[in-house]
N, C-alpha and C positions, 0 to 999 in steps of 0.2 A: 154768112158763115162767121162764127165767132172768132175773136182774136185774143190771144193771150200775150200780154206785154210784161216782160220780166225786167225789173230794174234792180241793179246791184250798186251799192255805194261803198266807196273807200273814203273814209273821212280823213282829214288832215291829222297828223300825229299829235299836234298841239291843240286840237279842237276840244273845247270845254264839253264835258259829258252832258251838261244841261242843254247846251246849244245843239248837240247831236240829238238828244231826246226831243227837243222842240222841233227840229227839222223833220224827224220821223213822224211826229204828231201832225205837223202841217201836211206831210205827204198823205197820211191817212185821212185827213179832212177833205182831200180832193174827192173822195167818194160822194160826199154830199154837196161840195162846193162847185164841182164842175157841172154846169147846166147846159143842156143841149140848146142850140140856138133856135131850133124850130119848135120843139115840144115844151121848152121852158121848164124841163124837169131834169133831175140828175140822170145821167146816162151810163155811168160806170156800173157794170153789173155786179162786180165784186172786187174787193181790194184786200189782200192779205199781206202780212208782214212778219218778219222775224229776224233775229240776230243769228249770225253764223255759229254753228256748233259742229261743223263737219270735221271728222278726224283725218281726212285724206290729205290735207295740206296743199290743196290746189286752188285756194281762194285768191291768191295774188293780192292779198290785202283787203279784199272785199269783206265787209263786216255785217252789212245789213242788206236784206233782200225784200222785194215787194213784188207781188204778182197781181196785175190788174187785168180784169176781163172786160172786153167790149163786145157788143152784139155784132159789130161789123168793122171792116177795115175803114170804112168812112168815118165811123165814130172815133176810132183810134187816130186816124189822120187829123181830124178836127182837134182832138185832145193835144196831139203833139205840136201842131203848127199854129193853132188859133185860140184855143180855150184860154180866156183871160186868167182864170184861177190857176191853171197849170203854168202859164207864162210867169205869173207873179211868184209862184212857188220856185220855179227854176232860178229866178233872179235872187230869191231870198237865201239860197243855200251856198252861194259862191264863197262865202267867208269860211265855211267849215268843210266843204267837200273838196277832196283831192281829185277823185276820178269816179265818174259813173260808167256803168256798162249797161246797155239796153239791148235786149233781144226780143223780137216779137214774132209770133207765128200764128197761122191759121190752124185751128185744131183739126187734127186728122189728115193734114195735107203733107205729103213727103216728097 
């Protein structure tokens, strides 16, 4: 069963816009840089991004969103806990990121 992994970022108020853009580009590169340990191939099914433009005012400072699709919970779990490319990305954004929010769900399961 596929898993949707939603990531929202609130960047630090004093973050340089170029550093924010670079962090977002590094996140997007995970689509090809995350390699499955068994198949030795990229395993993220899709990765989309965007900057907030919602008029409802409920963002709580979150400005950037990413939606990552995995084929299975096992792939998502590997990504979160073990994938070296993802781990390196997480380390790389500490200087500009104030707060992340992550929600994941199995599609169609309530």
